[in-house]
C-alpha positions, 0 to 999 in steps of 0.5 A: 564278874571277873571280866569287870574286875580285870577291866577295872584294874586296867583302868586303875593302871592307866590312871596311875601311869597318867598321874606319874607322867604328869608328875614328871611333866611328860605329856606326849602320851596323855592324849593316848592314855585319855583315849584308852581311859575313855574306851575302858569307861565305855566298856565298863558301862556296857559290861555292868548290868 
């Protein structure tokens, strides 16, 4: 259960970073952030029973 909370927190942090980058029109890291979010999403699906 702790691992799921940790991974979920990581996803939330990435989301906040992406929103801030978008707010400042910084799109250079958007692709990388989207890829990381997708990996975390896949990990969450595997961890949940």
